[in-house]
C-alpha positions as CSV (number, residue, x, y, z in Angstrom):
1,M,183.5,54.6,72.0
2,L,186.1,56.3,69.8
3,M,184.3,59.6,70.1
4,K,184.2,59.4,73.9
5,T,187.9,58.7,73.9
6,K,188.7,61.7,71.8
7,T,186.4,63.9,73.9
8,Y,188.0,62.6,77.1
9,S,191.5,63.1,75.7
10,A,190.8,66.7,74.6
11,G,189.3,67.4,78.0
12,R,192.4,66.0,79.8
13,M,194.6,68.0,77.4
14,F,192.7,71.2,78.2
15,S,193.1,70.5,82.0
16,F,196.8,69.7,81.5
17,E,197.4,73.0,79.5
18,L,195.8,75.1,82.3
19,K,197.9,73.4,85.0
20,K,201.0,73.9,82.9
21,L,200.2,77.5,82.4
22,A,199.6,77.9,86.1
23,V,202.9,76.5,87.3
24,S,205.1,78.1,84.6
25,R,207.7,80.5,86.1
26,K,207.7,82.5,82.9
27,N,203.9,83.0,83.3
28,W,204.3,84.1,86.9
29,A,206.9,86.6,85.7
30,V,204.3,87.9,83.2
31,I,201.7,88.2,86.0
32,A,204.2,90.1,88.1
33,V,204.9,92.5,85.3
34,L,201.1,93.0,84.8
35,C,200.6,93.8,88.5
36,V,203.5,96.3,88.5
37,T,202.1,97.9,85.3
38,L,198.7,98.4,87.0
39,F,200.4,99.8,90.1
40,L,202.4,102.2,88.1
41,F,199.3,103.2,86.1
42,V,197.5,104.1,89.4
43,A,200.5,105.9,90.8
44,Y,201.0,107.9,87.6
45,N,197.4,109.0,87.5
46,M,197.4,109.9,91.2
47,Q,200.5,112.0,90.6
48,Q,199.0,113.6,87.6
49,E,195.7,114.3,89.4
50,A,197.6,116.1,92.3
51,A,199.6,118.2,89.8
52,E,196.4,119.0,87.9
53,R,194.8,120.2,91.1
54,R,197.7,122.4,91.9
55,D,197.8,123.9,88.4
56,T,194.0,124.4,88.3
57,A,194.1,126.1,91.7
58,A,196.8,128.4,90.5
59,E,194.8,129.3,87.4
60,C,191.8,129.9,89.6
61,D,193.9,132.4,91.6
62,F,194.6,134.3,88.4
63,L,191.0,134.3,87.4
64,V,189.9,135.6,90.8
65,T,192.1,138.6,90.1
66,W,191.0,138.9,86.5
67,Y,187.3,138.8,87.1
68,G,187.6,141.1,90.1
69,Y,189.4,143.6,87.8
70,K,186.7,143.2,85.2
71,S,184.0,143.7,87.8
72,D,185.5,147.0,88.9
73,V,186.0,148.2,85.3
74,Y,182.4,147.5,84.3
75,M,181.1,149.0,87.5
76,D,183.1,152.1,86.7
77,F,181.6,152.1,83.2
78,Y,178.2,151.8,84.7
79,G,178.8,154.8,86.9
80,Q,179.9,156.8,83.8
81,F,177.4,155.8,81.2
82,G,174.6,154.0,83.0
83,G,173.1,150.9,81.4
84,E,171.8,147.9,83.3
85,C,173.9,145.6,81.0
86,L,177.1,147.0,82.4
87,K,176.0,146.6,86.0
88,A,174.8,143.0,85.3
89,Y,178.2,142.2,83.7
90,S,180.0,143.6,86.7
91,D,177.8,141.5,89.0
92,I,178.3,138.3,87.1
93,S,182.1,139.0,86.9
94,Q,182.1,139.3,90.7
95,K,180.3,136.0,91.0
96,R,182.8,134.4,88.7
97,A,185.6,135.7,90.9
98,A,183.9,134.3,94.0
99,Y,183.4,130.9,92.2
100,F,187.1,130.6,91.2
101,E,188.1,131.6,94.8
102,E,185.9,128.9,96.3
103,L,187.0,126.3,93.7
104,A,190.7,127.0,94.4
105,A,190.2,126.4,98.1
106,A,188.2,123.3,97.4
107,L,190.9,121.9,95.1
108,R,193.7,122.6,97.6
109,N,191.7,121.0,100.4
110,D,190.5,118.1,98.1
111,D,187.0,119.0,99.3
112,K,184.6,117.6,96.7
113,S,181.5,118.7,98.5
114,A,182.7,122.4,98.4
115,A,183.7,122.0,94.8
116,L,180.2,120.6,93.9
117,H,178.6,123.5,95.8
118,A,180.7,126.0,94.0
119,K,179.9,124.5,90.6
120,I,176.2,124.5,91.2
121,S,176.3,128.2,92.3
122,Y,178.4,129.2,89.3
123,Y,176.5,127.4,86.6
124,T,173.2,128.5,88.0
125,A,174.3,132.1,88.1
126,Q,175.7,131.9,84.6
127,A,172.4,130.4,83.3
128,S,170.3,133.1,85.0
129,Y,172.6,135.8,83.6
130,G,172.3,134.3,80.2
131,D,168.5,134.3,80.4
132,W,168.4,137.9,81.5
133,L,170.9,139.1,78.9
134,S,169.0,137.2,76.1
135,D,165.7,139.0,77.1
136,Y,167.5,142.3,77.5
137,A,169.1,142.0,74.0
138,G,165.8,140.8,72.5
139,Q,164.1,144.0,73.8
140,G,166.7,146.1,72.0
141,R,167.8,147.6,75.3
142,L,171.4,146.3,74.9
143,Q,171.8,148.4,71.8
144,E,170.3,151.4,73.6
145,D,172.8,151.1,76.4
146,L,175.7,150.7,74.0
147,S,174.7,153.8,72.0
148,A,175.4,156.0,75.0
149,I,179.0,154.6,75.2
150,P,181.8,156.2,73.2
151,A,182.5,154.4,70.0
152,E,186.1,153.4,71.0
153,L,184.7,151.5,73.9
154,S,181.3,150.3,72.6
155,S,182.7,147.7,70.2
156,A,184.8,146.0,72.8
157,I,182.0,146.1,75.4
158,F,179.5,144.7,72.8
159,A,181.8,141.8,72.1
160,A,181.9,141.0,75.8
161,L,178.1,141.3,76.3
162,S,176.9,139.7,73.1
163,P,174.6,136.9,74.0
164,D,176.1,133.4,73.4
165,Y,173.0,131.3,73.3
166,E,174.8,128.0,72.9
167,S,177.0,128.7,76.0
168,F,173.9,129.6,78.0
169,S,172.3,126.3,77.1
170,Y,175.5,124.6,78.2
171,Y,175.4,126.4,81.5
172,S,171.8,125.3,82.1
173,A,172.7,121.7,81.3
174,Q,175.8,121.8,83.6
175,A,173.8,123.3,86.5
176,E,171.2,120.6,86.1
177,F,173.9,117.9,85.9
178,Y,175.6,119.0,89.1
179,Q,172.3,119.5,90.9
180,N,171.5,115.9,90.0
181,L,174.8,114.8,91.5
182,E,174.1,116.7,94.7
183,K,170.5,115.3,94.9
184,T,171.7,111.7,94.4
185,G,174.7,112.0,96.7
186,V,177.2,111.2,94.0
187,A,180.6,112.9,94.4
188,P,181.9,114.7,91.3
189,I,185.0,113.6,89.4
190,L,187.2,116.7,89.3
191,S,189.9,115.2,87.1
192,L,190.3,112.7,84.4
193,H,193.2,111.2,86.4
194,E,191.3,110.8,89.6
195,M,191.8,107.3,90.9
196,T,188.6,106.2,92.7
197,G,187.8,102.5,92.4
198,F,185.3,102.8,89.6
199,H,187.1,105.6,87.8
200,F,190.2,103.4,87.8
201,L,188.1,100.8,85.9
202,Y,186.9,103.3,83.4
203,R,190.5,104.7,82.8
204,F,191.9,101.2,82.5
205,I,189.3,99.9,80.1
206,T,189.6,103.0,77.9
207,T,193.4,103.2,77.8
208,L,195.3,100.0,78.8
209,F,192.8,97.2,78.4
210,P,193.2,96.4,74.7
211,I,197.0,96.6,74.9
212,V,197.2,94.5,78.1
213,V,194.9,91.8,76.7
214,L,196.9,91.4,73.5
215,I,200.3,91.4,75.1
216,I,199.4,89.1,78.0
217,T,197.6,86.6,75.8
218,F,200.4,86.6,73.3
219,L,203.1,86.0,76.0
220,L,201.1,83.2,77.6
221,L,200.4,81.5,74.3
222,S,203.9,81.8,73.0
223,D,205.3,80.3,76.2
224,S,202.8,77.4,75.9
225,M,203.9,76.7,72.3
226,S,207.6,77.2,72.8
227,S,207.9,75.1,76.0
228,E,206.6,72.1,74.2
229,K,209.4,72.2,71.7
230,D,212.1,73.0,74.3
231,S,211.1,70.1,76.5
232,G,210.3,67.7,73.7
233,S,206.8,67.0,75.1
234,Y,205.2,67.8,71.8
235,K,206.1,64.3,70.6
236,F,203.9,62.9,73.4
237,L,201.0,65.2,72.5
238,L,201.2,64.2,68.8
239,L,200.6,60.6,69.9
240,Q,197.2,61.5,71.5
241,P,194.0,60.5,69.7
242,V,193.4,64.2,68.9
243,S,193.9,66.0,65.6
244,R,196.6,68.6,65.3
245,A,193.9,71.3,64.6
246,K,192.1,70.4,67.8
247,L,195.4,70.3,69.7
248,I,196.2,73.8,68.6
249,A,192.6,74.9,69.4
250,V,192.8,73.4,72.9
251,K,196.1,75.3,73.5
252,I,194.7,78.6,72.3
253,A,191.5,78.2,74.3
254,A,193.4,77.3,77.5
255,G,195.8,80.2,77.0
256,M,193.0,82.7,76.4
257,I,191.0,81.5,79.4
258,Y,194.0,81.6,81.6
259,A,194.9,85.1,80.3
260,A,191.4,86.3,81.0
261,A,191.5,84.9,84.5
262,V,194.9,86.5,85.2
263,I,193.8,89.9,83.9
264,L,190.5,89.9,85.7
265,A,192.1,88.9,89.0
266,A,194.8,91.5,88.7
267,V,192.3,94.3,87.8
268,L,190.0,93.2,90.6
269,C,192.8,93.3,93.2
270,T,193.9,96.8,91.9
271,F,190.2,98.0,92.0
272,L,189.8,96.8,95.6
273,I,193.2,98.3,96.7
274,T,192.5,101.6,94.9
275,G,189.0,101.8,96.3
276,C,190.1,101.2,99.9
277,A,192.8,103.8,99.5
278,N,190.9,106.5,97.6
279,G,187.3,105.6,97.9
280,F,185.3,103.6,95.3
281,G,183.3,106.4,93.9
282,S,180.0,105.6,92.3
283,P,179.3,103.4,89.2
284,E,176.4,105.8,88.5
285,Y,178.8,108.7,87.8
286,P,178.8,109.7,84.1
287,V,182.3,108.7,83.2
288,L,182.5,110.9,80.1
289,T,181.3,114.5,79.7
290,D,181.4,116.6,76.6
291,P,179.3,119.5,75.1
292,D,177.0,117.0,73.4
293,G,175.9,115.2,76.5
294,Y,176.8,112.6,79.1
295,V,177.6,108.9,79.1
296,S,176.7,106.9,82.1
297,F,175.7,103.5,83.4
298,S,172.3,105.0,84.1
299,A,170.3,107.9,82.7
300,V,171.5,111.4,83.7
301,P,168.9,114.1,83.2
302,S,169.9,116.9,80.9
303,T,168.0,119.4,78.8
304,Y,171.0,120.4,76.7
305,N,170.8,119.7,73.0
306,K,173.4,121.3,70.8
307,D,171.1,121.1,67.8
């Protein structure tokens, strides 16, 4: 009978703690601060993403000019000295210029379909050029071509044309990756700051989540503890047939559960609002890309292996 009474009292205390947390004005102020923080987080990332698009488009404009110039220079070298490697490098430079021109237009128009098409064409061309140059160098023909070029030019040209096998593997993997996105109908993420619904979740979890959980839980628990002392109600709690250790445990459990519910509700609302405004994106998109591979909620085919 005593055990039932203690269990019942602990259950009533837990329910009482949740109700007290829910009606506290201080806690509602904490929730308001959390919502404002999430709003500012989304707004900041959207502003950064727009600025990044403008800056990247401006860089693309420069690269269009740069690779167009390189294409003309190497075509001129080809006319003077011959050598298929010079013509091939001129051609790939022209394709690079075309890619950056197409990408700049896609970024300015926020056209992900055009950007995806440009990336597929670019990485496929780069991979094909890499395969050709590797075979060409392996046959010794690259050295033959360079031997016909004046010494003051051959070293610089050789540095530009030297096969970079690791980069070529990377280009093949990127081409395969973007082709898979196109085949599955998944829109690419063009910026780390992009605020689609699912990308917001990724950015929040990897940046703000640990800090938010600690701060919100601490504020809610501290208010729960301090309010008892301020109101004098702790004397009533001490009269309950529950040990002080269990009393503290009940307060901590109620505070953590309430904090979890508040954070999840705020994040879910932000996710829905962001998704409705900017699109939800896809949970299948690899949220992290790096030279060593891809991380995703599902398997993403890739043949690239740095080793």
